[in-house]
LORO-476782 format. One record per atom (N, C-alpha, C): residue in one letter; x, z negated, y negated; residue number from 1; atom name. Coordinates in steps of 0.1 Angstrom, whole numbers, plus 2048, in hexadecimal, padded with zeros to 3 digits. Layout:
REM LORO-476782
 residuo   X   Z   Y num atomo
       A   X   Z   Y NUM    CA
...
END
This chain:
REM LORO-476782
 residuo   X   Z   Y num atomo
       M 700 524 5E1   1     N
       M 709 522 5EE   1    CA
       M 704 517 5F6   1     C
       T 702 517 601   2     N
       T 6FE 50D 60A   2    CA
       T 708 504 60E   2     C
       G 705 4F8 610   3     N
       G 70D 4EE 615   3    CA
       G 71A 4EA 60D   3     C
       L 71B 4EE 603   4     N
       L 726 4EB 5FA   4    CA
       L 723 4DF 5F0   4     C
       A 717 4DD 5ED   5     N
       A 715 4D4 5E3   5    CA
       A 71C 4C6 5E4   5     C
       A 71C 4C1 5F2   6     N
       A 724 4B5 5F4   6    CA
       A 732 4B6 5F0   6     C
       G 738 4C3 5F1   7     N
       G 747 4C4 5EE   7    CA
       G 74A 4C9 5E1   7     C
       D 73F 4CA 5D8   8     N
       D 742 4CE 5C9   8    CA
       D 74C 4C5 5C2   8     C
       H 74C 4B8 5C4   9     N
       H 755 4B0 5BE   9    CA
       H 763 4B1 5C3   9     C
       D 764 4B4 5D0  10     N
       D 771 4B7 5D7  10    CA
       D 778 4C4 5D1  10     C
       V 76E 4D0 5D0  11     N
       V 774 4DB 5CB  11    CA
       V 778 4D9 5BD  11     C
       T 771 4D3 5B5  12     N
       T 774 4CF 5A8  12    CA
       T 781 4C8 5A5  12     C
       L 783 4BE 5AD  13     N
       L 790 4B7 5AD  13    CA
       L 79B 4BF 5B0  13     C
       V 79B 4C7 5BB  14     N
       V 7A5 4D1 5BF  14    CA
       V 7A8 4DB 5B5  14     C
       L 79E 4E0 5AF  15     N
       L 79F 4EB 5A6  15    CA
       L 7A6 4E3 598  15     C
       D 7A2 4D8 594  16     N
       D 7A8 4D1 588  16    CA
       D 7B6 4CF 58C  16     C
       F 7BB 4CB 598  17     N
       F 7C8 4C8 59B  17    CA
       F 7D0 4D4 59A  17     C
       L 7CB 4E0 5A1  18     N
       L 7D2 4EB 5A1  18    CA
       L 7D4 4F1 592  18     C
       N 7CA 4EE 589  19     N
       N 7CB 4F4 57C  19    CA
       N 7D3 4EB 574  19     C
       T 7D9 4E1 577  20     N
       T 7E3 4D9 56F  20    CA
       T 7EB 4E0 569  20     C
       L 7F0 4EC 572  21     N
       L 7F9 4F6 56D  21    CA
       L 7F1 502 566  21     C
       D 7F3 504 559  22     N
       D 7ED 50E 551  22    CA
       D 7F6 519 54C  22     C
       I 7F6 522 554  23     N
       I 801 52E 551  23    CA
       I 7FE 534 543  23     C
       E 7F0 537 540  24     N
       E 7EC 53E 533  24    CA
       E 7F1 535 527  24     C
       N 7EF 528 528  25     N
       N 7F1 520 51D  25    CA
       N 800 51A 51E  25     C
       R 807 51D 529  26     N
       R 815 518 52A  26    CA
       R 815 509 52B  26     C
       S 80E 503 531  27     N
       S 80C 4F4 531  27    CA
       S 80C 4F0 540  27     C
       D 810 4E4 542  28     N
       D 811 4DE 54E  28    CA
       D 80D 4CF 54D  28     C
       V 802 4CA 550  29     N
       V 7FE 4BC 550  29    CA
       V 80A 4B4 556  29     C
       L 811 4B8 560  30     N
       L 81A 4AF 567  30    CA
       L 829 4AF 560  30     C
       D 82A 4B7 554  31     N
       D 835 4B5 54C  31    CA
       D 836 4A9 545  31     C
       D 82C 4A2 542  32     N
       D 82B 497 539  32    CA
       D 824 48C 53E  32     C
       E 82B 47F 53E  33     N
       E 823 474 545  33    CA
       E 818 470 53D  33     C
       L 815 473 530  34     N
       L 809 46D 529  34    CA
       L 7FE 477 52E  34     C
       T 800 484 52D  35     N
       T 7F6 48E 532  35    CA
       T 7F1 48C 540  35     C
       W 7FB 489 54A  36     N
       W 7F9 487 557  36    CA
       W 7F0 47B 55A  36     C
       H 7F3 470 552  37     N
       H 7EB 463 554  37    CA
       H 7DD 465 54D  37     C
       A 7DC 46D 543  38     N
       A 7CF 470 53D  38    CA
       A 7C7 479 546  38     C
       W 7CD 482 54D  39     N
       W 7C6 48A 558  39    CA
       W 7C1 480 563  39     C
       L 7C9 478 567  40     N
       L 7C6 46D 572  40    CA
       L 7B9 465 56D  40     C
       A 7BB 45F 562  41     N
       A 7B1 456 55C  41    CA
       A 7A5 45E 55C  41     C
       D 7A3 46B 556  42     N
       D 797 473 556  42    CA
       D 78F 474 563  42     C
       R 797 472 56D  43     N
       R 791 475 57B  43    CA
       R 791 467 583  43     C
       G 796 45C 57D  44     N
       G 794 450 583  44    CA
       G 79F 44E 58F  44     C
       L 7A9 455 58E  45     N
       L 7B4 454 599  45    CA
       L 7C0 44C 596  45     C
       A 7C7 448 5A0  46     N
       A 7D5 440 59E  46    CA
       A 7DF 44A 59F  46     C
       A 7EA 447 597  47     N
       A 7F5 450 597  47    CA
       A 7FD 44F 5A3  47     C
       G 7FF 444 5A9  48     N
       G 806 444 5B5  48    CA
       G 814 447 5B5  48     C
       S 819 451 5BD  49     N
       S 828 453 5BF  49    CA
       S 82E 45C 5B4  49     C
       G 828 45F 5AA  50     N
       G 82E 466 59E  50    CA
       G 82D 474 59E  50     C
       R 830 47A 591  51     N
       R 82E 488 58D  51    CA
       R 836 491 597  51     C
       A 841 48F 59D  52     N
       A 848 497 5A6  52    CA
       A 841 49A 5B2  52     C
       H 83D 48F 5B7  53     N
       H 833 490 5C4  53    CA
       H 828 497 5C0  53     C
       A 820 496 5B5  54     N
       A 815 49E 5B2  54    CA
       A 818 4AD 5B0  54     C
       R 823 4B0 5AA  55     N
       R 827 4BE 5A7  55    CA
       R 82A 4C4 5B4  55     C
       S 830 4BD 5BD  56     N
       S 833 4C3 5CB  56    CA
       S 826 4C6 5D3  56     C
       A 81C 4BD 5D1  57     N
       A 810 4BF 5D8  57    CA
       A 806 4CB 5D1  57     C
       R 808 4CB 5C4  58     N
       R 801 4D6 5BC  58    CA
       R 807 4E3 5C0  58     C
       D 814 4E4 5BF  59     N
       D 81B 4F1 5C1  59    CA
       D 817 4F7 5D0  59     C
       S 819 4ED 5D9  60     N
       S 815 4F1 5E7  60    CA
       S 806 4F5 5EA  60     C
       L 7FD 4EE 5E2  61     N
       L 7F0 4F2 5E4  61    CA
       L 7EE 4FF 5DC  61     C
       R 7F4 502 5D1  62     N
       R 7F2 50F 5CB  62    CA
       R 7F9 51A 5D3  62     C
       A 803 517 5DA  63     N
       A 808 521 5E3  63    CA
       A 7FF 523 5F0  63     C
       L 7F9 51A 5F4  64     N
       L 7F0 51B 5FF  64    CA
       L 7E4 525 5FC  64     C
       V 7DF 524 5EF  65     N
       V 7D4 52C 5EB  65    CA
       V 7D9 539 5E4  65     C
       G 7E5 53D 5E5  66     N
       G 7EA 54A 5E3  66    CA
       G 7F0 54C 5D5  66     C
       D 7F4 541 5CD  67     N
       D 7FC 543 5C1  67    CA
       D 80A 548 5C4  67     C
       P 80C 556 5BE  68     N
       P 819 55B 5C1  68    CA
       P 824 554 5B9  68     C
       G 821 54C 5B0  69     N
       G 82C 546 5A7  69    CA
       G 82F 538 5AE  69     C
       S 829 533 5B9  70     N
       S 82D 528 5BE  70    CA
       S 837 529 5C8  70     C
       G 83E 51F 5CB  71     N
       G 849 51F 5D4  71    CA
       G 845 51D 5E2  71     C
       Q 84D 517 5EB  72     N
       Q 84A 513 5F8  72    CA
       Q 83F 50B 5FA  72     C
       I 83A 50C 606  73     N
       I 82E 502 608  73    CA
       I 834 4F6 60F  73     C
       A 834 4EB 609  74     N
       A 839 4DE 60F  74    CA
       A 830 4D3 609  74     C
       V 825 4D2 60D  75     N
       V 81B 4C8 609  75    CA
       V 821 4BB 60E  75     C
       P 823 4B2 603  76     N
       P 827 4A5 606  76    CA
       P 81E 49C 60D  76     C
       R 824 494 617  77     N
       R 81B 48B 61F  77    CA
       R 814 480 616  77     C
       V 808 47D 61A  78     N
       V 801 471 613  78    CA
       V 7FA 46A 61D  78     C
       S 7F8 45E 618  79     N
       S 7F0 456 624  79    CA
       S 7E1 455 61F  79     C
       L 7D7 459 62A  80     N
       L 7CA 458 628  80    CA
       L 7C4 44F 631  80     C
       Q 7BB 449 62E  81     N
       Q 7B4 440 638  81    CA
       Q 7A5 442 639  81     C
       V 7A0 443 644  82     N
       V 792 443 646  82    CA
       V 78A 437 646  82     C
       E 781 436 63B  83     N
       E 77A 42A 63B  83    CA
       E 76A 42E 63E  83     C
       F 763 424 640  84     N
       F 755 426 642  84    CA
       F 74C 41F 637  84     C
       Q 746 428 631  85     N
       Q 73D 425 625  85    CA
       Q 730 429 627  85     C
       T 726 421 624  86     N
       T 718 425 627  86    CA
       T 717 42C 634  86     C
       G 71E 428 63E  87     N
       G 71B 42C 64C  87    CA
       G 721 43A 64F  87     C
       Q 72B 43E 645  88     N
       Q 731 44B 647  88    CA
       Q 740 448 647  88     C
       P 748 453 64E  89     N
       P 757 451 64C  89    CA
       P 75B 458 63E  89     C
       R 763 453 639  90     N
       R 769 458 62B  90    CA
       R 779 458 62B  90     C
       L 77F 463 626  91     N
       L 78D 463 624  91    CA
       L 78F 45C 616  91     C
       H 798 451 617  92     N
       H 79C 449 60C  92    CA
       H 7AC 44C 60A  92     C
       A 7AF 44F 5FD  93     N
       A 7BC 44F 5F9  93    CA
       A 7C1 444 5EF  93     C
       Q 7CE 442 5F0  94     N
       Q 7D3 437 5E5  94    CA
       Q 7D6 43D 5D8  94     C
       D 7D7 44C 5D7  95     N
       D 7DC 44F 5C9  95    CA
       D 7D5 45E 5C8  95     C
       A 7D9 464 5BD  96     N
       A 7D4 471 5B9  96    CA
       A 7D8 47C 5C2  96     C
       V 7E4 47D 5C7  97     N
       V 7E8 487 5CF  97    CA
       V 7E0 486 5DD  97     C
       G 7DF 47A 5E2  98     N
       G 7D8 477 5EE  98    CA
       G 7C8 47B 5EC  98     C
       A 7C2 479 5E2  99     N
       A 7B4 47C 5DD  99    CA
       A 7B3 48A 5DD  99     C
       V 7BD 492 5D7 100     N
       V 7BB 4A0 5D6 100    CA
       V 7BE 4A7 5E4 100     C
       L 7C7 4A2 5EC 101     N
       L 7C9 4A6 5FA 101    CA
       L 7BD 4A3 603 101     C
       A 7B7 497 600 102     N
       A 7AA 495 608 102    CA
       A 79E 49E 605 102     C
       A 79D 4A1 5F8 103     N
       A 793 4AA 5F3 103    CA
       A 794 4B8 5F9 103     C
       A 7A2 4BB 5F8 104     N
       A 7A5 4C9 5FD 104    CA
       A 7A2 4C9 60D 104     C
       S 7A5 4BF 614 105     N
       S 7A1 4BF 622 105    CA
       S 793 4BF 625 105     C
       R 78B 4B9 61D 106     N
       R 77C 4BA 61C 106    CA
       R 776 4C8 61A 106     C
       V 77C 4CD 610 107     N
       V 779 4DC 60E 107    CA
       V 77C 4E5 619 107     C
       A 787 4E2 620 108     N
       A 78C 4EC 62B 108    CA
       A 782 4E8 636 108     C
       V 77F 4DC 639 109     N
       V 775 4D7 643 109    CA
       V 767 4DE 642 109     C
       L 763 4E1 635 110     N
       L 757 4E6 633 110    CA
       L 756 4F6 634 110     C
       G 765 4FC 637 111     N
       G 766 509 639 111    CA
       G 767 512 62C 111     C
       E 76B 50A 621 112     N
       E 76A 511 613 112    CA
       E 777 512 60D 112     C
       W 782 50F 614 113     N
       W 790 50E 60E 113    CA
       W 793 51D 60B 113     C
       E 78F 528 611 114     N
       E 793 535 60D 114    CA
       E 78C 539 600 114     C
       R 783 532 5FC 115     N
       R 77C 534 5EF 115    CA
       R 784 52F 5E2 115     C
       I 78E 527 5E5 116     N
       I 796 524 5D9 116    CA
       I 7A1 52E 5D8 116     C
       K 7A1 534 5CC 117     N
       K 7AB 540 5CB 117    CA
       K 7B2 53E 5BE 117     C
       I 7BD 545 5BC 118     N
       I 7C5 546 5B0 118    CA
       I 7C3 553 5A9 118     C
       C 7BF 554 59D 119     N
       C 7BE 561 596 119    CA
       C 7CC 568 597 119     C
       P 7CB 575 59B 120     N
       P 7D7 57C 59B 120    CA
       P 7DE 581 590 120     C
       A 7D8 57F 582 121     N
       A 7DE 583 577 121    CA
       A 7EA 57B 575 121     C
       D 7F5 582 571 122     N
       D 802 57B 570 122    CA
       D 802 571 565 122     C
       D 7FA 573 55A 123     N
       D 7F9 56B 54F 123    CA
       D 7EE 561 550 123     C
       C 7E7 560 55B 124     N
       C 7DC 556 55C 124    CA
       C 7E0 54D 569 124     C
       R 7DD 550 576 125     N
       R 7DF 549 581 125    CA
       R 7D8 53E 584 125     C
       W 7CB 53E 57C 126     N
       W 7C3 532 57D 126    CA
       W 7BA 531 589 126     C
       A 7BB 525 58F 127     N
       A 7B3 522 59A 127    CA
       A 7A5 521 599 127     C
       F 79D 528 5A3 128     N
       F 78F 529 5A1 128    CA
       F 788 528 5AE 128     C
       F 77B 527 5AF 129     N
       F 774 526 5BC 129    CA
       F 76B 531 5BC 129     C
       D 76C 539 5C6 130     N
       D 765 546 5C8 130    CA
       D 758 544 5CE 130     C
       R 74E 543 5C5 131     N
       R 740 541 5C9 131    CA
       R 739 54E 5CE 131     C
       S 740 559 5CF 132     N
       S 739 566 5D1 132    CA
       S 733 565 5E1 132     C
       R 729 56B 5E3 133     N
       R 723 56B 5F3 133    CA
       R 730 56F 5FC 133     C
       N 736 579 5FA 134     N
       N 73F 580 603 134    CA
       N 74E 57C 600 134     C
       R 750 572 5F8 135     N
       R 75D 56D 5F5 135    CA
       R 766 577 5F1 135     C
       S 762 580 5E9 136     N
       S 76A 58B 5E4 136    CA
       S 76F 58B 5D6 136     C
       R 76B 580 5CF 137     N
       R 770 57F 5C0 137    CA
       R 77F 57F 5C1 137     C
       T 784 586 5B6 138     N
       T 793 588 5B5 138    CA
       T 797 580 5A9 138     C
       W 790 581 59E 139     N
       W 795 57C 590 139    CA
       W 78E 56F 58D 139     C
       C 796 566 584 140     N
       C 78F 55B 581 140    CA
       C 783 55D 578 140     C
       S 784 568 571 141     N
       S 779 56C 567 141    CA
       S 77A 57C 566 141     C
       M 770 582 56B 142     N
       M 76F 591 56A 142    CA
       M 76F 596 55B 142     C
       Q 76A 58E 553 143     N
       Q 76A 591 544 143    CA
       Q 777 591 53E 143     C
       V 77F 589 543 144     N
       V 78D 588 53D 144    CA
       V 798 58E 544 144     C
       C 79C 587 54F 145     N
       C 7A7 58C 558 145    CA
       C 7A3 599 560 145     C
       G 797 59A 564 146     N
       G 794 5A6 56C 146    CA
       G 792 5B1 563 146     C
       N 78E 5B0 557 147     N
       N 78C 5BA 54C 147    CA
       N 799 5BF 549 147     C
       R 7A2 5B7 546 148     N
       R 7B0 5BA 542 148    CA
       R 7B7 5C3 54C 148     C
       E 7B6 5BF 558 149     N
       E 7BC 5C5 563 149    CA
       E 7B6 5D3 565 149     C
       K 7A9 5D4 564 150     N
       K 7A1 5E1 565 150    CA
       K 7A7 5EA 55A 150     C
       A 7A7 5E6 54E 151     N
       A 7AC 5EE 544 151    CA
       A 7BB 5F2 545 151     C
       R 7C2 5E9 549 152     N
       R 7D1 5EC 54C 152    CA
       R 7D2 5F8 556 152     C
       V 7CB 5F7 561 153     N
       V 7CC 601 56B 153    CA
       V 7C5 60E 564 153     C
       W 7BA 60E 55D 154     N
       W 7B5 61A 558 154    CA
       W 7C0 620 54F 154     C
       R 7C6 619 547 155     N
       R 7D1 61F 53D 155    CA
       R 7DC 625 545 155     C
       E 7E1 61E 54F 156     N
       E 7EB 624 558 156    CA
       E 7E7 632 55F 156     C
       R 7DA 632 563 157     N
       R 7D4 63E 569 157    CA
       R 7D3 648 55F 157     C
       T 7CE 646 554 158     N
       T 7CC 650 54A 158    CA
       T 7DA 656 545 158     C
       K 7E3 64C 543 159     N
       K 7F1 650 53E 159    CA
       K 7F6 659 54A 159     C
       A 7F5 657 556 160     N
       A 7FB 65E 560 160    CA
       A 7F5 66B 562 160     C
       T 7E9 66D 55F 161     N
       T 7E1 67B 55F 161    CA
       T 7E1 681 552 161     C
       A 7E5 67B 549 162     N
       A 7E5 683 53C 162    CA
       A 7EF 68F 53A 162     C
       P 7EA 699 533 163     N
       P 7F4 6A5 532 163    CA
       P 800 6A1 52A 163     C
       R 80B 6A8 52E 164     N
       R 818 6A4 527 164    CA
       R 81C 6AF 51E 164     C
END
């Protein structure tokens, strides 16, 4: 994919943040102060205004990329500053939520925001980046979620056409 190499870190940060909610394992990094701080430390980010603020931002971003389980879109306000480093303007955030929203903004500016998707499987809903040429990927994994859905559809179709 051309032009995205500079945005790979941003895509990774946004996906990591979206996937702090793990439907399949029934876990949420934001439910526990220790796991949240470990997540932050792994990425070198500051906690900032707390888990409720982070949850609101995460849920809003998940809704923006099409998660049917997310509520209303109400992205919280954050302060971002433009700094000049090595002769280039850079967005600078004070905390993790700001860093994620700045990364999401850079992904959008690159024209790649619509490549961030949510797996439609009800028991998955994992966020992923669609690297397909025509941006048509549906499942986080064709081998797992896609295969399960195809098998389910096939079973329903054969059940409906089976003689009674």
